[in-house]
MDAnalysis code that builds the backbone (N, CA, C; Angstrom):
import MDAnalysis as mda
import numpy as np

u = mda.Universe.empty(318, n_residues=106, atom_resindex=np.repeat(np.arange(106), 3), trajectory=True)
u.add_TopologyAttr("name", ["N", "CA", "C"] * 106)
u.add_TopologyAttr("resid", np.arange(1, 107))
u.add_TopologyAttr("resname", ["MET", "GLY", "ALA", "LEU", "THR", "ILE", "VAL", "ALA", "LYS", "TYR", "LEU", "ILE", "VAL", "ALA", "ASN", "VAL", "GLU", "VAL", "GLN", "GLY", "THR", "VAL", "GLU", "LYS", "TYR", "ASP", "ILE", "ILE", "GLY", "ALA", "LEU", "PHE", "SER", "GLN", "THR", "GLU", "GLY", "LEU", "LEU", "GLY", "ASN", "GLU", "LEU", "ASP", "LEU", "ARG", "GLU", "LEU", "GLN", "MET", "ASN", "GLY", "ARG", "ILE", "GLY", "ARG", "ILE", "GLU", "VAL", "GLU", "THR", "GLU", "TYR", "LYS", "GLY", "ASP", "LYS", "THR", "VAL", "GLY", "LYS", "VAL", "TYR", "ILE", "PRO", "SER", "ASN", "LEU", "ASP", "ARG", "TYR", "GLU", "THR", "ALA", "LEU", "VAL", "ALA", "ALA", "MET", "ILE", "GLU", "THR", "VAL", "ASP", "LYS", "VAL", "GLY", "PRO", "TYR", "ASN", "ALA", "LYS", "VAL", "GLN", "VAL", "VAL"])
u.atoms.positions = np.array([
    [-12.333, 12.591, 4.969],
    [-11.004, 12.063, 5.188],
    [-10.140, 13.133, 5.835],
    [-9.461, 12.728, 6.891],
    [-8.679, 13.678, 7.654],
    [-7.312, 13.923, 7.065],
    [-6.618, 14.876, 7.631],
    [-5.277, 15.228, 7.168],
    [-4.255, 14.311, 7.824],
    [-3.294, 13.873, 7.042],
    [-2.219, 13.029, 7.549],
    [-0.942, 13.844, 7.635],
    [-0.156, 13.612, 8.674],
    [1.152, 14.228, 8.775],
    [2.182, 13.113, 8.713],
    [2.893, 13.057, 7.594],
    [3.880, 12.007, 7.384],
    [5.197, 12.669, 6.999],
    [6.269, 12.302, 7.719],
    [7.582, 12.857, 7.418],
    [8.433, 11.747, 6.819],
    [8.839, 11.942, 5.570],
    [9.698, 10.976, 4.880],
    [10.314, 11.659, 3.670],
    [11.313, 11.007, 3.110],
    [11.970, 11.523, 1.920],
    [11.004, 11.507, 0.730],
    [10.280, 10.407, 0.578],
    [9.285, 10.262, -0.489],
    [7.993, 9.729, 0.109],
    [6.900, 9.953, -0.596],
    [5.605, 9.432, -0.161],
    [4.924, 8.786, -1.360],
    [4.707, 7.478, -1.257],
    [3.962, 6.759, -2.290],
    [2.484, 6.923, -1.957],
    [1.711, 7.411, -2.921],
    [0.272, 7.564, -2.749],
    [-0.402, 6.736, -3.834],
    [-1.341, 5.897, -3.438],
    [-2.020, 5.036, -4.398],
    [-3.517, 5.033, -4.124],
    [-4.281, 5.006, -5.205],
    [-5.722, 4.805, -5.086],
    [-5.975, 3.312, -5.034],
    [-6.941, 2.917, -4.226],
    [-7.315, 1.508, -4.137],
    [-8.824, 1.399, -4.305],
    [-9.244, 0.403, -5.065],
    [-10.665, 0.124, -5.260],
    [-10.873, -1.374, -5.112],
    [-11.747, -1.753, -4.196],
    [-12.022, -3.158, -3.916],
    [-13.485, -3.428, -4.237],
    [-13.748, -4.524, -4.922],
    [-15.106, -4.868, -5.342],
    [-15.888, -5.548, -4.220],
    [-15.790, -5.015, -3.030],
    [-16.495, -5.530, -1.863],
    [-16.187, -4.631, -0.684],
    [-16.844, -4.889, 0.436],
    [-16.581, -4.066, 1.615],
    [-15.525, -4.754, 2.475],
    [-14.427, -4.028, 2.706],
    [-13.312, -4.533, 3.508],
    [-12.870, -3.443, 4.472],
    [-12.086, -3.831, 5.436],
    [-11.544, -2.891, 6.421],
    [-10.131, -2.465, 6.016],
    [-9.650, -1.408, 6.654],
    [-8.304, -0.902, 6.370],
    [-7.241, -1.970, 6.555],
    [-7.337, -2.721, 7.646],
    [-6.325, -3.735, 7.923],
    [-6.330, -4.851, 6.873],
    [-7.472, -5.086, 6.204],
    [-7.523, -6.075, 5.117],
    [-6.667, -5.606, 3.939],
    [-6.736, -4.307, 3.643],
    [-5.956, -3.743, 2.534],
    [-4.470, -3.801, 2.860],
    [-4.107, -3.414, 4.077],
    [-2.700, -3.457, 4.489],
    [-2.189, -4.896, 4.453],
    [-2.974, -5.834, 4.925],
    [-2.597, -7.245, 4.902],
    [-2.374, -7.744, 3.484],
    [-3.227, -7.323, 2.557],
    [-3.072, -7.727, 1.157],
    [-1.787, -7.159, 0.572],
    [-1.455, -5.919, 0.922],
    [-0.206, -5.324, 0.431],
    [0.996, -6.139, 0.887],
    [1.019, -6.513, 2.156],
    [2.139, -7.279, 2.682],
    [2.178, -8.692, 2.096],
    [1.045, -9.375, 2.089],
    [1.056, -10.783, 1.683],
    [1.277, -10.963, 0.185],
    [0.687, -10.122, -0.645],
    [0.802, -10.310, -2.091],
    [2.101, -9.774, -2.687],
    [2.844, -8.992, -1.914],
    [4.122, -8.492, -2.424],
    [5.305, -9.220, -1.798],
    [5.027, -10.115, -0.856],
    [6.096, -10.821, -0.148],
    [6.955, -11.618, -1.123],
    [8.254, -11.369, -1.112],
    [9.199, -12.085, -1.945],
    [9.215, -11.689, -3.408],
    [8.373, -10.744, -3.794],
    [8.265, -10.354, -5.204],
    [9.556, -9.768, -5.751],
    [10.202, -8.905, -4.977],
    [11.451, -8.277, -5.414],
    [12.633, -8.665, -4.521],
    [12.541, -9.816, -3.883],
    [13.626, -10.278, -3.020],
    [13.511, -9.715, -1.613],
    [14.346, -10.221, -0.732],
    [14.304, -9.820, 0.674],
    [14.656, -8.358, 0.900],
    [15.539, -7.807, 0.064],
    [15.968, -6.427, 0.295],
    [14.854, -5.414, 0.026],
    [13.813, -5.789, -0.727],
    [12.677, -4.888, -0.955],
    [11.365, -5.486, -0.453],
    [11.456, -6.364, 0.544],
    [10.266, -6.927, 1.178],
    [9.682, -5.880, 2.132],
    [8.388, -5.620, 2.032],
    [7.763, -4.562, 2.852],
    [7.988, -4.765, 4.342],
    [7.870, -6.014, 4.821],
    [8.076, -6.267, 6.259],
    [9.505, -5.907, 6.681],
    [10.479, -6.349, 5.888],
    [11.877, -6.046, 6.193],
    [12.145, -4.543, 6.153],
    [11.624, -3.891, 5.120],
    [11.829, -2.444, 4.986],
    [11.229, -1.697, 6.172],
    [10.065, -2.149, 6.623],
    [9.417, -1.478, 7.755],
    [10.176, -1.749, 9.055],
    [10.639, -2.982, 9.235],
    [11.390, -3.317, 10.453],
    [12.704, -2.537, 10.519],
    [13.304, -2.275, 9.363],
    [14.570, -1.538, 9.312],
    [14.379, -0.029, 9.255],
    [13.136, 0.439, 9.273],
    [12.865, 1.869, 9.270],
    [13.044, 2.536, 7.913],
    [13.128, 1.741, 6.850],
    [13.333, 2.327, 5.519],
    [12.009, 2.763, 4.891],
    [10.910, 2.154, 5.334],
    [9.591, 2.703, 5.023],
    [8.854, 2.850, 6.342],
    [7.953, 3.801, 6.370],
    [7.218, 4.076, 7.603],
    [5.924, 3.293, 7.683],
    [5.109, 3.698, 8.601],
    [3.813, 3.059, 8.823],
    [2.911, 3.294, 7.614],
    [2.331, 2.238, 7.094],
    [1.421, 2.341, 5.960],
    [0.063, 2.791, 6.477],
    [-0.433, 3.881, 5.912],
    [-1.731, 4.427, 6.315],
    [-2.731, 4.220, 5.177],
    [-3.975, 3.937, 5.537],
    [-5.029, 3.745, 4.545],
    [-6.246, 4.562, 4.963],
    [-6.793, 5.301, 4.009],
    [-8.064, 6.006, 4.211],
    [-9.081, 5.322, 3.311],
    [-10.228, 4.953, 3.865],
    [-11.239, 4.270, 3.055],
    [-12.605, 4.901, 3.233],
    [-13.440, 4.654, 2.233],
    [-14.853, 4.975, 2.337],
    [-15.600, 3.939, 1.508],
    [-16.863, 3.774, 1.838],
    [-17.684, 2.778, 1.162],
    [-18.603, 3.473, 0.179],
    [-18.633, 2.937, -1.042],
    [-19.520, 3.455, -2.086],
    [-20.324, 2.268, -2.598],
    [-21.519, 2.132, -2.063],
    [-22.329, 0.966, -2.406],
    [-21.665, -0.288, -1.871],
    [-21.423, -1.249, -2.752],
    [-20.775, -2.494, -2.329],
    [-19.276, -2.486, -2.591],
    [-18.686, -1.321, -2.837],
    [-17.252, -1.183, -3.081],
    [-16.585, -0.440, -1.928],
    [-15.305, -0.687, -1.787],
    [-14.477, 0.077, -0.857],
    [-13.450, 0.821, -1.700],
    [-13.390, 2.126, -1.532],
    [-12.411, 2.930, -2.259],
    [-11.609, 3.743, -1.251],
    [-10.404, 4.100, -1.639],
    [-9.600, 4.901, -0.723],
    [-8.220, 5.165, -1.257],
    [-7.362, 5.600, -0.340],
    [-5.981, 5.928, -0.669],
    [-5.055, 5.210, 0.305],
    [-3.904, 4.821, -0.229],
    [-2.852, 4.192, 0.561],
    [-1.664, 5.145, 0.563],
    [-1.081, 5.351, 1.737],
    [0.086, 6.221, 1.883],
    [1.245, 5.397, 2.450],
    [2.357, 5.379, 1.714],
    [3.537, 4.645, 2.173],
    [4.723, 5.613, 2.199],
    [5.137, 6.062, 3.388],
    [6.305, 6.935, 3.484],
    [7.576, 6.120, 3.248],
    [8.489, 6.681, 2.461],
    [9.703, 5.958, 2.094],
    [10.945, 6.799, 2.343],
    [11.929, 6.170, 2.954],
    [13.245, 6.774, 3.101],
    [14.259, 6.050, 2.227],
    [13.762, 5.311, 1.234],
    [14.606, 4.651, 0.249],
    [15.043, 5.689, -0.779],
    [15.952, 5.329, -1.683],
    [16.270, 6.260, -2.764],
    [15.121, 6.240, -3.777],
    [15.164, 7.122, -4.746],
    [14.010, 7.266, -5.642],
    [13.797, 6.038, -6.511],
    [14.866, 5.310, -6.858],
    [14.723, 4.107, -7.676],
    [14.061, 2.982, -6.886],
    [14.519, 2.787, -5.659],
    [13.913, 1.760, -4.812],
    [12.472, 2.120, -4.482],
    [12.198, 3.401, -4.262],
    [10.827, 3.843, -3.993],
    [9.934, 3.557, -5.200],
    [10.443, 3.801, -6.406],
    [9.676, 3.515, -7.624],
    [9.399, 2.021, -7.756],
    [10.363, 1.189, -7.387],
    [10.149, -0.259, -7.429],
    [9.077, -0.698, -6.438],
    [9.107, -0.144, -5.231],
    [8.087, -0.471, -4.233],
    [6.712, -0.011, -4.733],
    [6.655, 1.170, -5.335],
    [5.389, 1.671, -5.878],
    [4.851, 0.739, -6.958],
    [5.725, 0.307, -7.853],
    [5.301, -0.622, -8.911],
    [4.871, -1.956, -8.313],
    [5.557, -2.377, -7.278],
    [5.251, -3.652, -6.632],
    [3.837, -3.650, -6.040],
    [3.440, -2.550, -5.401],
    [2.107, -2.542, -4.786],
    [0.996, -2.498, -5.828],
    [1.319, -2.056, -7.053],
    [0.313, -2.070, -8.117],
    [-0.016, -3.486, -8.581],
    [0.766, -4.478, -8.184],
    [0.481, -5.858, -8.565],
    [-0.613, -6.481, -7.710],
    [-0.986, -5.839, -6.617],
    [-2.028, -6.381, -5.732],
    [-3.353, -6.379, -6.485],
    [-3.969, -7.561, -6.576],
    [-5.218, -7.669, -7.327],
    [-6.365, -8.295, -6.537],
    [-6.114, -8.621, -5.275],
    [-7.161, -9.179, -4.404],
    [-7.017, -8.596, -3.004],
    [-8.139, -8.327, -2.381],
    [-8.174, -8.004, -0.956],
    [-9.229, -8.927, -0.379],
    [-8.784, -9.877, 0.430],
    [-9.691, -10.925, 0.878],
    [-10.182, -11.676, -0.349],
    [-11.473, -11.960, -0.423],
    [-11.998, -12.683, -1.591],
    [-12.347, -11.772, -2.768],
    [-12.149, -10.479, -2.616],
    [-12.620, -9.519, -3.617],
    [-11.510, -9.064, -4.570],
    [-11.899, -8.840, -5.813],
    [-10.982, -8.256, -6.789],
    [-10.667, -6.834, -6.368],
    [-9.438, -6.419, -6.631],
    [-9.010, -5.082, -6.233],
    [-8.104, -4.497, -7.305],
    [-8.009, -3.167, -7.295],
    [-7.103, -2.473, -8.197],
    [-6.371, -1.417, -7.378],
    [-5.042, -1.415, -7.495],
    [-4.217, -0.429, -6.814],
    [-3.488, 0.347, -7.909],
    [-3.607, 1.664, -7.861],
    [-2.961, 2.505, -8.878],
    [-2.233, 3.650, -8.191],
    [-0.915, 3.696, -8.402],
    [-0.095, 4.744, -7.801],
    [-0.400, 6.063, -8.515],
    [-0.581, 7.107, -7.711],
    [-0.823, 8.438, -8.271],
    [0.355, 9.335, -7.952],
])
């Protein structure tokens, strides 16, 4: 896994484990779709990204047998309370495609 250079006030880092083989864009899609509307429009990932309040979501993955494991990086320019809410929100993701998944903020 390579080095990432991300400039932001805060950086949400989460481990992700999927019980199947998926691509990076599948994980990012699950983050957006499963958190949509969860905390209202003001903390919707798409809105936050369009307004520049969170940066580009990066995912590093590797395959271990029939599982996909990796890390998710979400740069945030929100305040620490809003960043904590976004971090908690992404932990609710439990599926990536048809596979069970677990997201845990570190």
